[in-house]
C-alpha positions in Angstrom: 99.4 165.6 -65.7 98.2 168.8 -67.3 95.2 170.4 -65.8 92.8 172.9 -67.3 94.3 175.5 -65.0 97.7 175.2 -66.8 96.2 175.7 -70.3 96.4 179.3 -71.6 92.9 180.8 -71.9 91.9 183.8 -74.0 88.7 185.9 -73.9 85.5 184.1 -72.7 87.6 181.3 -71.4 88.5 180.0 -74.9 91.6 177.8 -75.1 94.0 179.9 -77.2 96.5 177.1 -78.2 93.9 174.6 -79.5 90.6 176.4 -80.0 87.7 176.1 -77.7 87.5 173.8 -74.7 85.1 171.6 -76.7 87.5 171.4 -79.6 90.2 170.3 -77.1 87.8 167.6 -75.7 86.9 166.4 -79.2 90.5 166.1 -80.2 91.3 164.1 -77.1 88.4 161.8 -77.8 89.8 161.2 -81.3 93.1 160.1 -79.7 91.3 157.9 -77.2 89.1 156.3 -79.9 92.2 155.5 -82.0 93.4 153.1 -79.3 90.0 152.1 -78.0 89.1 148.4 -77.7 85.6 147.3 -76.7 85.8 146.1 -73.2 83.0 143.7 -73.8 80.9 144.9 -70.8 77.2 145.6 -70.5 75.6 148.4 -68.5 75.4 146.4 -65.3 78.0 147.6 -62.8 80.3 144.8 -61.7 80.2 145.9 -58.0 76.4 146.4 -58.1 76.8 149.9 -56.6 75.6 153.3 -57.5 77.6 156.4 -56.3 75.8 159.7 -56.0 78.3 162.6 -55.7 78.7 166.3 -56.3 79.8 167.4 -59.7 82.7 169.4 -58.3 85.7 169.0 -60.5 88.0 168.3 -57.5 86.4 164.9 -57.0 88.0 162.1 -59.0 85.6 159.4 -57.8 87.2 156.5 -59.5 90.7 157.2 -58.2 89.4 158.2 -54.7 87.4 154.9 -54.4 89.7 152.6 -56.2 87.2 152.0 -59.0 87.8 150.7 -62.5 85.7 151.1 -65.6 82.5 149.1 -65.3 82.6 148.9 -61.5 79.8 151.3 -60.6 77.0 153.7 -61.8 77.9 157.3 -61.1 75.2 160.0 -60.7 76.5 163.5 -60.3 74.8 166.9 -59.7 75.4 170.2 -57.9 75.9 169.2 -54.2 75.4 165.5 -54.7 72.0 165.9 -53.3 69.2 163.3 -53.8 66.6 165.0 -56.0 63.7 163.5 -57.9 66.0 163.0 -60.9 68.6 161.1 -58.8 65.8 158.9 -57.5 64.9 158.3 -61.2 68.5 157.3 -62.0 68.8 155.1 -58.9 65.5 153.4 -59.7 66.7 152.5 -63.2 70.1 151.5 -61.8 68.5 149.1 -59.3 65.4 147.8 -61.1 66.9 147.5 -64.6 70.6 147.2 -64.1 71.1 145.2 -60.9 72.7 147.6 -58.4 72.0 146.9 -54.7 74.2 149.4 -52.7 74.1 153.2 -52.8 77.1 155.4 -51.7 76.4 159.1 -51.3 79.4 161.6 -51.4 79.3 165.2 -50.5 82.4 167.2 -49.9 84.0 170.0 -47.9 84.0 173.5 -49.4 80.9 172.9 -51.5 79.6 175.8 -53.5 76.0 175.0 -52.4 77.0 176.0 -48.9 77.2 179.6 -50.1 74.0 179.8 -52.0 70.4 180.2 -50.9 67.0 179.7 -52.6 67.3 183.5 -53.4 69.4 182.2 -56.4 66.1 181.1 -58.0 64.6 184.5 -57.4 67.6 186.2 -58.9 67.3 183.9 -62.0 63.7 184.8 -62.3 64.5 188.5 -62.2 67.2 188.1 -64.7 65.5 185.8 -67.3 61.8 186.4 -66.5 61.1 182.8 -65.6 61.5 181.0 -62.2 63.3 177.6 -62.5 61.1 174.7 -61.7 63.9 173.1 -59.6 65.0 173.9 -56.1 68.6 175.0 -55.5 69.0 172.5 -52.6 71.5 174.8 -50.9 72.6 173.8 -47.4 74.6 175.1 -44.5 75.5 171.8 -42.8 77.1 169.3 -45.1 76.7 166.4 -42.6 73.0 167.1 -42.2 72.6 167.3 -46.0 74.2 163.9 -46.3 71.7 162.6 -43.6 68.8 164.1 -45.6 70.1 162.5 -48.8 70.4 159.1 -47.1 66.8 159.5 -45.8 65.5 160.3 -49.2 67.0 157.2 -50.6 65.9 155.0 -47.8 62.3 156.1 -47.9 61.8 156.2 -51.7 59.0 153.8 -52.6 60.7 153.3 -56.0 63.9 151.7 -54.6 63.7 148.1 -53.7 67.2 148.0 -52.2 67.7 150.5 -49.4 69.4 148.4 -46.7 72.9 149.3 -47.9 72.9 153.1 -48.2 75.9 154.9 -46.7 76.9 158.6 -46.8 80.2 160.3 -46.7 81.9 163.7 -46.8 85.0 163.9 -48.9 87.7 166.2 -47.6 89.0 168.2 -50.6 92.2 169.0 -48.7 93.2 165.5 -47.6 91.3 163.1 -50.0 89.8 161.2 -47.1 86.2 160.1 -46.7 84.4 160.7 -43.4 81.3 158.5 -42.9 78.2 160.2 -41.7 76.0 158.5 -39.0 72.5 158.5 -40.4 70.9 159.1 -37.0 
């Protein structure tokens, strides 16, 4: 399997052998679409589960969890933290599309462990406008998983909060470690 790390890059990260990264992705899509067959599914996940995870490129959620196309809804963001927008997505997932379970996945070595809310102030200094969003940085990944579980369990918009579980994915071993919500 070829990874992006093995593709020669030129200035500004442009892929020299194919063009830009986006050009490479569009070309890959054309090849995918040539062999594509409509799987005949609707938007309701077969396993009735939504997975909230970090956007980290090292997490291949489908492979790590044994999932197939159509099994789950996947919501990803920096840190896998439960923000208002994640609650929005989970609410639509549950109320309109039938999910009943929520799995939260953070991971070891997360970039948010090295940031602080000062990041927002630095952005404000640089661009002249403070972001409306919080960085949601954290020092203790286990505690942040607990906080995310609590945010899901206490949301008035989510009718199904009895099956909410949180995990930390170890990027070195590929194993999940479940976090006790207490």
